[in-house]
Steps between C-alpha positions, in 0.01 A plus 500: 500500500875501558724318248541226761221529756591338836135395533533294185810330635310404815196367315686302232804313634580379148600855412782505754669193355444639152688820586795300634519290183479814287785651700723199434419505130566876488849444639567237234366730229720789616808278497427376148443855373841602636666194347340563162605866505856402584515244218359744243754757610777247443366419152483864389834595654666196347346590167679837507843334509476185294607453143391243245463153647467624854152349541643234726580770751134559564377144469505441873301815569243408237463151645454646844237737361304197383525345845389825665205515259398149604532590868294818458234300318483257794469789747222657294317167482531443875388853576191483280407149607532602864270793432249288306476242778487752784253743349190275527592405855533862612180622334309192618624550856389863502169404338431237763591742778274768353201272451558351842491850648176579318350179636627577850343845490174342391517244781573754772256755357511877500347752732156627410503856385860501381427579143379181353644169409878479492483369143322819405782701652749288307315581178250216496531135404585593141795718600624236744472235229700712255768559764521137609495369144642699211642765732736267685580326171640840403777437754664280235681801352606612847632161604657389172643826366496787750618314809795324326607837361469652847724229648748560219505869598614400848774266374633568148599870529714429807696221331538686172606826668762309695642357178494842329675655798775244459551614140430876527420663831392832341234336286378297796473823703287666231269199479481468879400866538231483233363157598322604823362809330293279270275346769490833687364687199267211420359513854460879486315480170295212633403695811407801287273288283376248759171671575423541133592137432296375795198689371542341160527153650181569695331617179619184323357285779167681478500468121551123522228479763266707286560280196426189705191658654369599158562152356310342789212741448480458122147351496375791710669752271351327198139520607536870575667564164822607669729214395613630163555858622704352782763388248566862409495589870768238564698640207462852635594405855801303379609791282473734796700252703760487223540878505536507877736204493721656235519817708617287793737291287676810369616552855528138602732415211729780611653258751602268219614800296722619786642149537577468129642850483733462795607150397577581138660837572722350768611227260559763234693712749716204597561416134610854417712519815669169421561609142664825599719324757600245237610785274707644783653157570386490862287188438560190292259347249433185702372695799302739280325223308419310817344812651298563184372141493410486870367854557158429339469189717502724809176663393340211311318356805367846589382551143326163510330597827380824344383324183310233693350715775201633309420151373481381859284778643173310458642193673650708780170681544311172527756367747467816708121465494527137612738595780265781605222241533728300728586808706131588538416155635483506879705238685312202644316585817692353794326287753189420295269256669396183320157530344232324707351184355156613623357810662187603684468865401628748244469866588554830324585730789471869415613448141493806272369404155459832324612762748135558588474308824592184687370150429440257784385160382516157661467177300456175686630164399273303268257777409427640157516880486390695193638849434265723306502864412573737215800452274812673624386486863786271608360147484792359299734686733353309794578172322856617427546585869367163611729303270804705604558654158453848646606646832269756660639852522304534825360230721571128512381170354483249785497119487383376840636825643839471323591778257515351150803724433700275734391174337707325233340637181569198281366265765185708541430514127533122490191495725300719262304419186438813292294579191601844363270748336658436160640143493790412272591184315863449593584154364409520132387138497175325581228591748637229731844663492345831604301339779805319635654835578291467816663169593776368274495126466132469588348174368293525184184395686533784750570749220191384314292526819616857566431602141155344514417672829600838351315434175827543309579352157624139489854426608626405155382820330775734387532825695718636224773759492429757771157338546394595150281192451287572807236763545522737796234300685669168429832636619337625820356155571836338435643745755235390748592137436860585596372630833282194560789269415730686740272413796635791706364602842447860378326560166486848348281544193493830311177515297473126431170548315620768258464435123279196572149420390238437767531121489879511528475752783263271689749218458779720632280599794441133576874435492556788743222376730663156504805658665299592811664348804800377297660839445462864591370674189508873425352591165427820311149486354297725275190278486255347742568151361839500669420728792215269601737210572697708753454479874570871521492781249732794565441818304810707426442862402729804505782286636313387811250237612156644432300193605562151638210258518338189362376676185653743257454875510485589133427869550861620539576753228867571555574381148261752347521872448244754603368498146395138549225528766366162600153425616494364849491123520529277800436161348794305352545523125348216306694201393562502124296181486173674586540874466204731543529848360738716702386808681469802277817703461501854376783682332494879506571669170864582453586861421684382190444141392815297470330299229282713271135408519418285196189536290186325624512124501391322188176324603492124486202300393224502758573137581836592646461850633528359850633195671350303784679464832850370456425174672268416213730608222810309591481127461660307782656158441226241492221746411279436201608711200273797440272491197407860429830642379443822305622518145683831534740399777591139475775255578580150390790278575573174330730381773712740699799338661741598768797711409792319353745736341706277281670724250703438193873521525682791350646468158873459469669838493687601186874446488558870421340628819810696603531660159130591504543661840804696389307627197295703745818697573538608138382854577811549711738348246679827419572573863603143551733511199652819637552328833673206330733737315578686821572171675730393215673839519555457875650155446703634210638778717612239751678303229642821350626614840690175540638507147607867518656448843691196370639696206587791727689289755688279255588794277602707802739223606696585184540854642385699195434878511200571722318679220471173311297363789251787524244348264501179703473698826199693369345176373543337839326792669224511238429129531509538879234772488295342225450167672293625799310750287395242243416249774277757672324578172460131419336422833258790482400441139457122526301527823278761342445279195430194716251688718323635192473152359391358835219756519372381164552134592302535823219677321497244219500208743209654688310571178536137394392381843172691483312262268645198682366585845360327684413176320816445295723564802328252728747215459780706653529544872539850634866455593583382149328799338667729753845387388417501130379858499750653740839328505470345153385821332775697673748230400434562132575869548809418705635290213557818303717650772674183615508303175454675167682827572816350656525239224466752217741748660755225564479383139573849368784562744664164432474557126678832544776334703551233234525765229762697697714192568459373143622832361811477718555125453267301273605160646440625855170653388393167356590317820315760707194477276488122535558517875230762554257306285565175685474666840182686401336188361593294805391769746191595303302276264647169615444579866162649426392186316634274775330698773166558326352175625610573855373859480162380376481233769601752768236747383236228518620390845490859623146538366394185687661636815325835456168317472571351844603838641186674377284212624656535846456877514149503352373239744738587782238549771340163431834324458616634835166440670501135399866446589601434140767773477803270561384259231431779251835668567661159451339486155656838417833368629471189280440724199810697593679166525406427138658831397811425704537158336477660157768751598720221639505320167824581319374397157301814434723736693610822326824475698634273227456779248678756716786262571531399136500865391767581759716212379447601137604855590817370666587277206440786258722729705776238500460442126500870415810546716677219320395629156600853596844401627554294185401799288752715689767240438412505129514881494131503406403677820677757711557452868277800575209356307553162669406668827194653330391165356542306826335755727219565250433127504471510878249788481308350207361222715359740761174554305439123509517490880122536535403296196401192700278714719354669192406172332367369830275807511387428143430138589294609800318752283415233245356284776311798642361602162393142430312487831332835436394419145381155607216689664464788255481269199192321631186550301260731684181324597319827431590668172412827334251490208625566149192710424363631830135588543379772735255440781166675459428815697279497807427216741639161397353153523714195574445156356705180515399219267612137516824599666761229550817586687796281582824618658687258276399343168507152653364604840148458631249777425453765766194631318315272262205627298456804722230757406405823675327819391504834680279763332638851483474662841431174683673427829548129547662301778694185413519255789607141541728268683859600558706385202201466266644749249343833595825694482568333166179654367629837619830437322312429177296818524813701573675310221785379713428170323324398180280190479603205284141481373196721518476877501511783753296793370481852639258731327456228239870508408728201555774608739758342271407768246543787746834672556601467862542877535140547390378214718651625824362849446153350528548177699709473816469413865654330799643150475538266793879525486510874423836657581571790734814675385779603732410864462277759664125480541465773239717321244310175548171675432625700203568175316125489435470861385809712456295822477312450828506803729597498867133550593395201291764280662396608848134449419532150359705398804224639720239303311677171578551596864865603492460878515540534875795261506681691225421835663665376820823401325785752538569493124142450385482388138880516482527207743690207357318168535797262473557203273157368393338714770673329792468812716121476485259259659329247277174694502669833431690348209180354357319833517791681334474253210124559483545877505739471207251293302214742571715798406550353152122530435483252208195399301552139613632448851634166625534463877652178633447467876483877563389461863744231607666558840227745604285479808123477435423864578777632278405244236141621497610862469748420224238301311268797533768712336548247221127489432469879502788586270447221246148585389489489123819299485526134409645328806623146555536451875677186621448430865448233762300741708144602429461840660322734260410227255129588530570820303685326219330407176598136522705244686668224304647189652794327341496127568617177345183364341423483133271802509439708808219754473584662832288811459147584590302810410248683713222361286 
């Protein structure tokens, strides 16, 4: 991005007015600098001529110096306050424009076959959230420091050069020749290093994305024993990034080095030239001193630009990314027709779904059409085409003969009610709030009626943060209630019966049937229960219509590979309510098993060696409890209640959070100390250059022999060379130290997160965690560079200046020491204390805003589909308004500190001048040393220029560290045993006894008196109503939670006595919310077994029916799957998760809904695979479907009675 991008000026009008105000303030600043230089010149020149008692001759100049100091303080305050008030408006304006563009692209849709969802091309919802949130917040440094300095570059040098030219044309010519060389060389160096820098910024973006992806997938990493090793991986990746970054920074900092070198050498050259001309008598002292005082001011704005540029790169990069999103958004389609209020026919006319053929399909008004077929065939794509979220690459979607591409997209989507394949909770409130997304303002009675029709939880029940208090099935039914409440003429339902028990699915089917004649319904179905309510059943296979009739054709095998042959079957698959045994499926032996064949199954007692038909083993609501429950596999429940995840609040974070975070940087302390010394040396060289130049010029005005000036001339040159060299070293060393510490901090944060996930993190919404573990963690590291290092270097340099002045004139040294101390305290600790409350409040407000941003992006499709985008963007805007109001408050503004420090510097300069002139009059100080004292005082305050910014960075870091440790200091709900016990060798039994589990100490029990026993080698299905607690049982067995009472035993050992590393070597599986990482297919599989061969990976994918699909991909196993598998269909994603679980080959395997989102044929084949490869393994299978249950050892129903013996043996 350019320093001032014209696109940014167009998008944010506030920036244009800001630049004009900065220009006016820059003119005032330049004028005051010239006036101050002139007054100081008068003081020093007068001091050369006065005798005792001549102090009155300089009194007027000293008084004017005080007035100039007050004026400069006012200008500084106005400049910083203008920046503080404008910054939130500019970033908020760009944020709103960016999010609006993302929404617009979602409304208008993208062309099918163009490479996936636009959010995927932008880096996924996580990357967009980082850009829109913390990324654009990074513009603060650009707007408040870089841009004012850039405006000063355009104004101050011109005014100052004009004044220098009036005093000494030769010096002005030297400065004017060198001045344009500075930006030219900076640009040349920048161009030479741009590609390397761009690569590093891309690596940094990927690193942040990887960290976020890993944090989101922590539970998955835990159960495969990959969480703890991942901490060292993060450390290793960050170290590699540090090495690459330092290689880039060595070149990138050359631009600043060139700037410093040219600036200091030109000032040194001018000083030497002026001194020699003073000796020759061709120049007077007044002109020489004025040139010396003003020459550094010519380059000061450029030096500030160079110093601030690298601190603004992240903000500029985020702004460029946001502007790129705007540029990629197509303009509104002209001449769009209004969406029809009703229609007679919808038609897909020659639409290409998968590049395999054309789809022609007509849907008539009022009919219910079911789409069936294998996963990945294009069913969800058809729904996306019908709702206008996707434009066909070939063919047309017609509404009563009118191309949908010419219809107003927002108006059309207002006529559509849509249930996605994976519904989201987007409100974070109650179930009623979620349902009202379908029709905001709907009366409570209508909301309750819609929820009842869908079989959803009651309206007052909490949905929780990100839907965390609802099961997947409950959330799906709430999504259906939204659709029913919307009462749209076109209803599109993507797998409405998924993750539901048979009774809930029947209720959903009844709700769909009730829409007949009221709406046109197109639904994706994988079961006969829903397909049977349709007027027509259309089978999609291989991207084309394979059948269209009154009944379903369940024989399509497009979702299966050739190694999944399916027995022919013409009858529809059974409803889960009454499932006969499926047709036999055979699986040919693989040449090399992906999962090694286990030893023979451990035989169960004869009473349970077989199970009766599934319809007899699963108790339906209202059935009489079964009496003949075997002893070896049993279940009891003393009252299972619906999920209600009320969790305890986090403990208050310790006050020393920032210090604790910085302790993680102790390994880099030597490098950091070296960087501080180099920074102090650079500042000291600047002060020394001024002092030596002052002595040279004033002494030269006395026209001594030139040889007496040689030491001063050499000193001037040495200080001029030393300053850029030391600054270059300081930047490299401190950045290296900070990156080393940040690598350790990231790894430590991740390591502490491992035992907290997922239960102890549940009270935080995703957007809040995102900010805590990206921007806040980085902010702690930034505090070293922007806070600690500048403060320490400034303290050393100022101490050196005080010593030098005190040696020359003790009274002046005392005044300077007091003035520096007052200015430092006002600019630093006082301002930091005053602003801490505002910084903390701003950080909290930004976190709340980021929660809204992530909620919008996570649920964007639903928010857009239900017309809620304007309201949700307004909520983001209101959060930005809170931040703007905080910035508008003057009470906590750091501008007061900067202004006070500037005024203190001016008063000190006036006081030192007065004391110095008095000392000259008393013969206690020579006229030459008066010049040294006065000009050294001017230079001594330069190190304090960034002190307010430094303490602001420390204040922000304290707030960031507090927010991070507020999470990390929580007590893990699952701890490591003090004296771990090993699990026994061989097959393992599982037993839960009198288990009681609450999500909060004062919350209702989710499991109450729960008992279950799985003998070693037994394969048991756990069924029950959606939300009954089945996934909670899986969490207990995988030790993602511990019960408050009772015991969970594996192999006779309480899991609380087993080290987690040992546990997950023997017990693992597939959770309902298992994470797919934004990586390749290979990398996602290798999480389960890092030593798996290519043949084993290919084989296990073939066993779950993905072999042919992977073989057809251009990159094969190296294909990236996108954030959480968004480049895959729902069924493909589910089978990848299953393949990963099977590849792990544990002694105890937990599978939670392994066949969700699969068509019946693929489901039967996948279940055949599960049954074949798990012989001899203890398996807990959680499912709402019953295919293959007749080969399991038992089926257990989880229900809400006191004791539910839901198992029957063959006897």
